[in-house]
C-alpha positions as CSV (number, residue, x, y, z in Angstrom):
1,M,27.0,122.9,89.6
2,T,26.7,121.8,93.2
3,R,30.0,121.1,95.0
4,T,30.1,117.8,97.0
5,D,32.1,117.6,100.2
6,P,34.5,114.6,99.9
7,A,33.8,113.6,103.5
8,N,30.1,113.2,102.7
9,S,30.5,111.4,99.4
10,P,28.8,108.0,99.0
11,A,32.3,106.6,98.4
12,N,33.3,107.4,101.9
13,G,30.4,105.5,103.6
14,P,27.3,106.7,105.5
15,V,26.9,110.2,106.7
16,F,26.9,110.8,110.5
17,G,25.8,114.3,111.4
18,R,26.0,116.0,114.7
19,A,22.6,114.7,115.9
20,D,23.6,111.2,114.9
21,R,26.7,111.3,117.1
22,R,24.6,112.2,120.1
23,A,22.2,109.4,119.5
24,D,25.1,106.9,119.3
25,R,26.2,107.6,122.9
26,P,25.7,104.7,125.3
27,G,22.2,104.7,126.8
28,S,20.9,107.5,124.6
29,G,19.4,105.5,121.7
30,P,16.9,102.8,121.4
31,A,17.8,99.3,122.7
32,P,19.4,97.1,120.0
33,D,17.3,94.5,118.4
34,A,18.3,91.0,119.8
35,A,18.1,89.7,116.2
36,L,20.8,92.2,115.2
37,D,22.9,91.4,118.3
38,P,23.3,87.6,118.5
39,A,25.9,87.6,121.3
40,G,23.7,89.8,123.5
41,G,20.6,87.6,122.9
42,L,22.6,84.5,123.8
43,A,23.9,86.0,127.0
44,A,20.4,86.9,128.1
45,D,19.1,83.4,127.3
46,L,21.9,81.9,129.3
47,A,21.3,84.2,132.3
48,A,17.6,83.4,132.3
49,G,18.3,79.7,132.2
50,L,20.8,79.8,135.0
51,A,18.4,81.8,137.2
52,A,15.8,79.1,136.6
53,E,18.1,76.3,137.5
54,L,19.4,78.0,140.7
55,S,15.9,78.8,141.8
56,G,15.3,75.0,142.1
57,L,18.2,74.8,144.6
58,A,16.6,77.1,147.2
59,A,16.0,75.4,150.5
60,D,15.5,76.3,154.2
61,A,18.6,76.5,156.3
62,P,19.3,73.3,158.2
63,P,18.4,73.2,161.9
64,G,21.1,74.4,164.2
65,L,23.0,76.3,161.4
66,L,22.8,79.6,163.4
67,D,24.2,77.9,166.5
68,R,27.2,76.7,164.5
69,I,27.9,80.1,163.1
70,A,27.0,82.5,166.0
71,A,25.3,82.7,169.4
72,R,23.2,85.4,171.0
73,R,24.0,87.6,173.9
74,V,21.9,89.5,176.5
75,R,22.5,91.5,179.6
76,V,20.6,90.3,182.7
77,P,20.1,91.3,186.3
78,G,21.8,89.0,188.8
79,P,23.8,88.7,192.0
80,L,26.8,90.4,190.4
81,P,26.9,93.6,188.3
82,D,27.2,93.8,184.5
83,L,26.1,90.3,184.0
84,H,26.1,89.1,180.4
85,V,25.0,85.7,179.0
86,A,25.5,84.0,175.7
87,F,23.1,81.3,174.6
88,T,22.2,79.1,171.7
89,D,19.1,77.1,170.9
90,R,20.6,74.3,173.0
91,G,21.0,76.5,176.1
92,V,23.2,78.9,178.0
93,A,26.8,78.6,176.8
94,F,28.7,81.4,178.5
95,L,28.3,83.8,181.4
96,R,30.5,86.6,182.7
97,A,30.2,89.5,185.1
98,G,31.9,92.9,185.3
99,L,32.2,93.3,181.5
100,D,30.5,95.6,179.0
101,A,29.0,94.2,175.9
102,E,32.1,94.7,173.8
103,A,34.5,93.0,176.3
104,F,32.0,90.2,176.8
105,T,31.8,89.6,173.0
106,A,35.6,89.6,172.8
107,A,35.9,87.0,175.6
108,F,33.3,84.8,174.0
109,R,35.0,84.9,170.6
110,E,38.4,84.2,172.1
111,R,37.1,81.0,173.8
112,F,34.6,79.8,171.2
113,A,35.8,81.4,167.9
114,R,32.2,82.5,167.1
115,P,30.5,85.9,166.8
116,L,27.7,87.0,169.1
117,L,24.4,88.6,168.0
118,P,22.4,90.8,170.3
119,A,19.1,89.3,171.6
120,D,15.9,91.0,172.7
121,R,15.3,88.8,175.8
122,P,17.0,86.1,177.8
123,P,16.2,82.5,177.4
124,A,13.2,81.1,179.4
125,G,14.1,80.0,182.9
126,L,17.4,81.9,183.1
127,L,16.4,84.6,185.6
128,P,14.8,82.2,188.1
129,A,17.9,80.0,187.8
130,L,20.2,82.9,188.6
131,R,18.1,83.7,191.7
132,A,18.2,80.1,192.8
133,G,21.9,79.7,192.1
134,R,21.4,76.4,190.3
135,P,20.7,75.4,186.7
136,A,17.4,73.7,187.3
137,G,14.9,74.9,184.7
138,V,17.3,76.3,182.2
139,P,19.2,74.1,179.7
140,L,23.0,74.5,179.3
141,D,25.0,74.3,176.1
142,L,28.4,72.9,177.4
143,R,29.8,71.5,174.1
144,G,33.5,71.6,174.0
145,L,34.1,70.4,177.6
146,T,36.3,67.4,178.2
147,E,34.7,64.4,180.0
148,F,36.7,65.3,183.2
149,E,35.6,69.0,183.1
150,A,31.9,67.9,182.6
151,A,32.2,65.5,185.6
152,V,33.6,68.3,187.7
153,L,30.9,70.7,186.8
154,R,28.2,68.1,187.5
155,A,29.6,67.6,190.9
156,A,29.7,71.3,191.6
157,A,26.2,71.8,190.4
158,A,25.0,69.4,193.1
159,I,26.2,71.6,196.0
160,P,23.1,73.1,197.6
161,R,22.6,76.8,198.1
162,G,24.1,78.0,201.4
163,Q,26.6,75.2,201.7
164,I,30.2,74.8,200.7
165,R,32.4,71.8,199.8
166,P,36.2,71.4,199.6
167,Y,38.0,70.7,196.3
168,A,38.7,67.1,197.5
169,W,34.9,66.5,197.8
170,V,34.4,67.6,194.2
171,A,37.3,65.4,193.0
172,R,35.8,62.4,194.7
173,E,32.3,63.1,193.4
174,A,33.7,63.5,189.9
175,G,35.3,60.1,190.1
176,H,38.9,61.3,190.3
177,P,39.7,61.5,194.1
178,R,43.4,62.3,193.5
179,A,42.8,65.0,190.9
180,V,42.3,67.8,193.4
181,R,44.5,70.4,191.6
182,A,43.0,69.5,188.3
183,V,39.6,70.1,189.8
184,G,40.6,73.7,190.6
185,T,41.7,74.2,187.0
186,A,38.4,72.8,185.6
187,L,36.4,75.0,187.9
188,G,38.4,78.0,186.7
189,R,37.3,77.2,183.2
190,N,33.6,77.0,184.2
191,P,31.8,78.7,181.3
192,V,28.6,79.3,183.3
193,P,29.5,80.3,186.9
194,L,26.5,81.2,189.1
195,L,24.4,78.7,187.2
196,I,27.0,76.0,188.1
197,P,28.0,77.4,191.5
198,C,31.7,76.9,191.6
199,H,31.8,79.7,194.2
200,R,30.6,77.1,196.7
201,V,33.9,75.1,196.4
202,T,36.6,76.2,198.9
203,R,39.9,75.0,200.2
204,S,40.1,72.4,202.9
205,D,41.8,74.9,205.2
206,G,38.6,76.9,205.3
207,S,39.8,79.7,203.0
208,A,37.7,80.8,200.1
209,G,40.2,79.9,197.3
210,Q,40.3,81.5,193.9
211,Y,37.3,82.5,191.8
212,V,36.8,83.6,188.2
213,F,35.3,86.9,189.4
214,G,37.7,87.4,192.2
215,D,37.9,86.6,195.9
216,D,35.7,89.5,197.0
217,A,32.9,88.4,194.7
218,K,33.2,84.8,196.0
219,L,32.8,85.9,199.6
220,R,29.9,88.3,198.6
221,L,28.1,85.4,197.0
222,L,28.5,83.0,199.9
223,R,27.5,85.6,202.4
224,G,24.4,86.4,200.3
225,E,23.5,82.7,200.7
226,D,23.8,82.9,204.5
227,V,27.1,81.0,204.7
228,D,29.1,82.1,207.7
229,V,32.5,82.0,206.0
230,D,34.3,83.5,209.0
231,A,33.0,80.8,211.3
232,V,34.0,78.1,208.9
233,A,37.5,79.6,208.5
234,D,37.8,79.8,212.3
235,L,36.8,76.2,212.8
236,A,39.4,75.2,210.1
237,R,42.1,77.2,211.9
238,R,41.3,75.2,215.1
239,G,41.6,72.0,213.2
240,T,37.9,71.3,212.9
241,R,36.7,70.5,209.4
242,L,33.7,68.2,210.3
243,I,31.0,68.5,212.9
244,G,29.5,65.4,214.5
245,S,26.3,65.0,216.5
246,G,26.6,63.1,219.8
247,T,22.9,62.3,219.5
248,T,22.8,60.7,216.0
249,G,26.4,59.7,215.6
250,I,26.5,61.4,212.2
251,V,29.3,63.7,211.1
252,C,28.8,66.5,208.5
253,Y,30.5,69.4,206.9
254,P,29.9,72.5,209.0
255,T,27.5,74.2,206.5
256,C,25.4,71.1,206.0
257,G,21.8,71.7,206.9
258,D,21.9,68.8,209.4
259,A,25.0,70.1,211.1
260,R,23.4,73.5,211.6
261,R,20.6,71.8,213.7
262,I,23.1,70.2,216.1
263,T,22.8,71.9,219.5
264,P,26.1,73.2,221.1
265,A,25.9,70.6,223.8
266,H,25.9,67.7,221.3
267,R,28.5,69.1,218.8
268,R,31.8,67.5,218.4
269,G,34.5,68.5,216.0
270,F,36.8,66.3,214.0
271,A,39.8,67.0,211.8
272,N,38.9,64.5,209.2
273,L,36.6,61.6,208.4
274,A,39.1,59.0,209.6
275,A,39.1,60.5,213.0
276,A,35.3,60.6,213.1
277,R,35.0,57.0,212.0
278,A,37.5,56.0,214.7
279,A,35.2,57.7,217.3
280,G,32.3,55.7,216.0
281,Y,30.7,58.3,213.8
282,R,29.4,57.6,210.3
283,P,29.3,60.1,207.4
284,C,26.2,62.1,206.6
285,A,24.2,60.8,203.7
286,R,23.3,64.3,202.6
287,C,26.7,66.1,202.5
288,R,28.8,62.9,202.1
289,P,32.0,64.2,203.7
290,A,35.2,63.1,202.0
C-alpha cells in the first residue's frame, strides 16, 4: 500500500511544490487576469479615466509667466569691467559691474526675489545703448520703482553725454526741487546705471559725489565722455558754477555744449542763477540751470 504524506493530502489543501513557490514570486509569473482581480481592474480604469480628464486641461503658459518667475542674465562688454545685465521680455531690469555671475545673481535675487537663468545673447539694442550711454533703442523694465524714483531716473536719463548736472537740477526736473538728498538716495538705487547715466550727476560744489560703482569709476566714465572734471571742480572752488556769454546774454552750466563755445574774452562766471539774472543774463534753454 502506498503511504501518503499528510502534508500533501487533499484534506490539507492544494499542493505547492518547489517550482510552484518560485512561480509565485512577484514578477515571475503571468499577469493576473483582471476578471480575477476586481480591485486591480477598477484602479486601472480609474487611472485611465483620470488621465483622459487631465489631458483636456493642458494649455499653453500665459504670456509673461516666465518674467514673473525668473529673468535672464548675460555678460556684455561695456565701459566698465565684468558687466552683467538681467532682462525680461519687457526690457533690461538690472545692471551691475565688477561682479562674477554668481555674485550678480545673488544681488539680483536679493533685490527682486527672483532667480536668473543664463541667456545666449543680450537683448537687441543693448550694446549700442551702452556705447551711447543712454537708453534710446533699448526698453527698460523698471517695475517696482516708486513714482518719485521713476521721476528722478527720467530726469537723469535726459542729461546728454559729456555733460554733468548737480543734484539740485535733477530734483527740480523731477518736480521735487527741495528733495535734493532724496534724489541722491534714488540715484543710488538706480537698477540700470550706465543706461540711465547717474554718473553724470554731481555735487553743486563741483565734486563728483558718490556712485554705485565707486568714485574712481565715476571719474573714469566722465573723463571717457570728455568731461574736464578737474576744470569744473576748479571753477567751483573759485565760486563759479555757471558760465555766461557776454555776446548772447545766456548763462549755462560749464559743461553745456553752448558754454564750451564761449570764447575766453566773452566768458563771465556766476555763483548762481540769481546772480546771473541780476546781471541781466537769462538761463540757457538747453541745459536749464537751476
